[in-house]
C-alpha positions as a Markdown table, in Angstrom:
| # | Residue | x | y | z |
|---|---|---|---|---|
| 1 | Met | 21.2 | -5.6 | 16.5 |
| 2 | Val | 18.4 | -6.3 | 14.0 |
| 3 | Ser | 15.5 | -8.2 | 15.2 |
| 4 | Ser | 14.7 | -11.3 | 13.3 |
| 5 | Lys | 10.8 | -10.7 | 13.7 |
| 6 | Leu | 9.1 | -9.2 | 10.6 |
| 7 | Thr | 7.8 | -5.8 | 11.9 |
| 8 | His | 5.1 | -5.5 | 9.2 |
| 9 | Ile | 3.4 | -8.8 | 9.8 |
| 10 | Asp | 1.1 | -9.3 | 12.7 |
| 11 | Asp | 1.0 | -12.5 | 14.8 |
| 12 | His | -1.6 | -13.8 | 12.4 |
| 13 | Gly | 0.6 | -13.4 | 9.4 |
| 14 | Asn | -1.3 | -10.3 | 8.1 |
| 15 | Ala | 0.6 | -7.2 | 6.8 |
| 16 | His | 0.0 | -4.0 | 8.9 |
| 17 | Met | 1.5 | -0.5 | 9.3 |
| 18 | Val | 4.0 | -0.5 | 12.2 |
| 19 | Asp | 2.9 | 1.8 | 15.0 |
| 20 | Val | 5.5 | 4.3 | 15.6 |
| 21 | Ser | 3.4 | 6.5 | 18.2 |
| 22 | Asp | 5.8 | 5.4 | 21.0 |
| 23 | Lys | 9.0 | 6.0 | 19.2 |
| 24 | Ala | 11.2 | 9.2 | 20.0 |
| 25 | Val | 10.9 | 12.1 | 17.6 |
| 26 | Thr | 14.5 | 12.5 | 16.3 |
| 27 | Ala | 16.2 | 14.0 | 13.3 |
| 28 | Arg | 16.6 | 11.5 | 10.7 |
| 29 | Thr | 18.5 | 11.6 | 7.2 |
| 30 | Ala | 19.2 | 9.2 | 4.4 |
| 31 | Val | 21.3 | 9.3 | 1.1 |
| 32 | Ala | 20.7 | 7.0 | -1.8 |
| 33 | Thr | 22.4 | 6.9 | -5.2 |
| 34 | Gly | 21.8 | 5.4 | -8.6 |
| 35 | Arg | 23.5 | 5.7 | -12.0 |
| 36 | Val | 22.2 | 6.1 | -15.5 |
| 37 | Ser | 24.6 | 4.8 | -18.2 |
| 38 | Met | 24.0 | 5.9 | -21.9 |
| 39 | Lys | 25.8 | 6.6 | -25.1 |
| 40 | Pro | 28.2 | 9.4 | -25.2 |
| 41 | Glu | 26.0 | 11.3 | -27.7 |
| 42 | Thr | 23.0 | 11.0 | -25.3 |
| 43 | Leu | 24.9 | 12.4 | -22.5 |
| 44 | Ser | 26.1 | 15.3 | -24.7 |
| 45 | Leu | 22.5 | 16.0 | -25.8 |
| 46 | Ile | 21.7 | 16.3 | -22.1 |
| 47 | Leu | 24.5 | 18.4 | -21.1 |
| 48 | Glu | 24.1 | 20.7 | -24.0 |
| 49 | Gly | 20.4 | 21.3 | -23.4 |
| 50 | Arg | 19.3 | 19.8 | -26.8 |
| 51 | Ala | 16.7 | 17.0 | -25.8 |
| 52 | Lys | 13.5 | 17.5 | -27.3 |
| 53 | Lys | 11.7 | 17.0 | -24.2 |
| 54 | Gly | 13.4 | 19.9 | -22.4 |
| 55 | Asp | 15.9 | 20.4 | -19.5 |
| 56 | Val | 16.6 | 16.9 | -18.8 |
| 57 | Leu | 18.4 | 17.5 | -15.5 |
| 58 | Ser | 16.0 | 20.1 | -14.0 |
| 59 | Val | 13.0 | 18.0 | -14.8 |
| 60 | Ala | 14.6 | 14.9 | -13.3 |
| 61 | Arg | 15.8 | 16.9 | -10.2 |
| 62 | Ile | 12.1 | 18.0 | -9.6 |
| 63 | Ala | 10.8 | 14.6 | -10.3 |
| 64 | Gly | 13.1 | 13.1 | -7.5 |
| 65 | Ile | 12.0 | 15.7 | -5.0 |
| 66 | Met | 8.4 | 15.0 | -5.8 |
| 67 | Ala | 9.0 | 11.3 | -5.4 |
| 68 | Ala | 10.4 | 11.7 | -2.0 |
| 69 | Lys | 7.6 | 13.5 | -1.0 |
| 70 | His | 5.1 | 11.0 | -2.2 |
| 71 | Thr | 6.9 | 7.7 | -1.2 |
| 72 | His | 4.0 | 6.7 | 1.3 |
| 73 | Asn | 1.7 | 6.8 | -2.1 |
| 74 | Leu | 3.9 | 4.3 | -3.9 |
| 75 | Ile | 5.5 | 1.9 | -1.3 |
| 76 | Pro | 2.7 | 0.0 | 0.9 |
| 77 | Leu | 3.1 | 0.3 | 4.6 |
| 78 | Cys | 5.3 | 3.3 | 4.5 |
| 79 | His | 4.5 | 6.1 | 6.8 |
| 80 | Pro | 3.5 | 9.5 | 5.3 |
| 81 | Leu | 6.4 | 11.9 | 6.5 |
| 82 | Ala | 6.7 | 15.7 | 6.7 |
| 83 | Val | 9.8 | 15.8 | 4.6 |
| 84 | Thr | 11.9 | 18.8 | 5.8 |
| 85 | Lys | 14.5 | 18.6 | 3.0 |
| 86 | Val | 15.1 | 16.9 | -0.2 |
| 87 | Thr | 18.3 | 17.6 | -2.4 |
| 88 | Ile | 19.0 | 15.9 | -5.7 |
| 89 | Asp | 22.6 | 16.0 | -6.9 |
| 90 | Leu | 23.3 | 15.0 | -10.7 |
| 91 | Asp | 27.2 | 14.3 | -11.5 |
| 92 | Pro | 27.5 | 13.6 | -15.1 |
| 93 | Asp | 30.8 | 11.7 | -16.1 |
| 94 | Glu | 31.7 | 12.0 | -19.7 |
| 95 | Thr | 34.6 | 9.5 | -19.3 |
| 96 | Thr | 32.0 | 6.8 | -18.5 |
| 97 | Ser | 29.2 | 8.4 | -20.1 |
| 98 | Ala | 26.8 | 8.3 | -17.1 |
| 99 | Ile | 25.1 | 10.3 | -14.6 |
| 100 | Thr | 25.4 | 9.5 | -10.9 |
| 101 | Val | 22.1 | 10.6 | -8.9 |
| 102 | Thr | 22.4 | 11.2 | -5.2 |
| 103 | Ala | 19.3 | 11.8 | -3.2 |
| 104 | Leu | 19.5 | 13.3 | 0.4 |
| 105 | Val | 16.3 | 13.3 | 2.6 |
| 106 | Lys | 15.8 | 14.7 | 6.1 |
| 107 | Val | 12.9 | 14.7 | 8.5 |
| 108 | Thr | 12.3 | 15.2 | 12.1 |
| 109 | Gly | 9.9 | 12.3 | 13.1 |
| 110 | Gln | 9.3 | 8.9 | 14.7 |
| 111 | Thr | 10.5 | 6.6 | 11.4 |
| 112 | Gly | 13.4 | 6.7 | 8.8 |
| 113 | Val | 13.6 | 8.1 | 5.4 |
| 114 | Glu | 15.7 | 5.3 | 3.7 |
| 115 | Met | 12.5 | 4.6 | 1.4 |
| 116 | Glu | 12.1 | 8.3 | 0.6 |
| 117 | Ala | 15.7 | 8.5 | -0.5 |
| 118 | Leu | 15.8 | 5.4 | -2.6 |
| 119 | Thr | 12.6 | 6.3 | -4.1 |
| 120 | Ala | 13.8 | 9.8 | -4.9 |
| 121 | Ala | 17.0 | 8.3 | -6.7 |
| 122 | Ser | 15.1 | 5.8 | -8.5 |
| 123 | Ile | 12.4 | 8.2 | -10.0 |
| 124 | Thr | 15.2 | 10.8 | -10.8 |
| 125 | Cys | 16.9 | 7.8 | -12.8 |
| 126 | Leu | 13.7 | 7.0 | -14.3 |
| 127 | Thr | 12.8 | 10.4 | -15.5 |
| 128 | Ile | 16.4 | 11.0 | -17.1 |
| 129 | Tyr | 15.6 | 7.6 | -18.9 |
| 130 | Asp | 12.2 | 8.8 | -20.0 |
| 131 | Met | 13.3 | 12.2 | -21.4 |
| 132 | Val | 15.9 | 10.7 | -23.8 |
| 133 | Lys | 14.6 | 7.2 | -24.4 |
| 134 | Ala | 13.7 | 8.3 | -28.0 |
| 135 | Val | 17.3 | 8.8 | -28.9 |
| 136 | Asp | 18.8 | 5.8 | -26.8 |
| 137 | Arg | 16.8 | 2.8 | -25.9 |
| 138 | Gly | 20.1 | 1.0 | -24.5 |
| 139 | Ile | 20.1 | 3.4 | -21.2 |
| 140 | Val | 20.9 | 1.3 | -18.3 |
| 141 | Ile | 19.9 | 2.2 | -14.7 |
| 142 | Ser | 21.9 | 0.7 | -12.2 |
| 143 | Asp | 23.7 | 0.6 | -8.7 |
| 144 | Leu | 20.5 | 2.0 | -6.7 |
| 145 | Lys | 21.4 | 1.7 | -3.1 |
| 146 | Leu | 21.2 | 3.2 | 0.4 |
| 147 | Ile | 24.7 | 5.0 | 1.1 |
| 148 | Glu | 23.9 | 6.1 | 4.6 |
| 149 | Lys | 21.2 | 6.9 | 7.3 |
| 150 | Thr | 21.3 | 8.6 | 10.4 |
| 151 | Gly | 19.0 | 8.8 | 13.4 |
| 152 | Gly | 16.6 | 6.8 | 15.0 |
| 153 | Lys | 16.9 | 3.7 | 17.4 |
| 154 | Ser | 19.0 | 1.7 | 15.2 |
| 155 | Gly | 21.6 | 4.7 | 15.0 |
| 156 | Ser | 23.8 | 5.3 | 12.0 |
| 157 | Phe | 24.6 | 3.2 | 8.8 |
| 158 | Lys | 27.2 | 3.9 | 6.1 |
| 159 | Ala | 27.7 | 1.5 | 3.2 |
| 160 | Asp | 31.3 | 0.4 | 2.7 |
């Protein structure tokens, strides 16, 4: 059951970081996804390694990993986490002229990693856009969402 009380707001209406010191240390994972749609020629440019800025998929993967590790610097009130694993899978689909990004983040700690997975997926998508925007300004980033999470007091979640 989800509490109706906002956890990041104190009794006086002020934002604060939630105290997780009494929470159990457990293994936690989160998986998030996003989609980058583009012109077929742009996807070919990426897959053939012809982008002027370099290897789009490798750079995007590194950006996503770095983003997961720095989420607490980007999202107010997020706890800094000792992330133990980040994987970024990039699945190009020539039929739909898109790349699906899937980010998995793991930690053993006292709070979840959903925001880290969402941030990793988001930044990976944005990096793909950045590296080829000069040839395709019509790129669309869509479908950013949490796919699943495990661990912690609230248990597991899996999107429909």
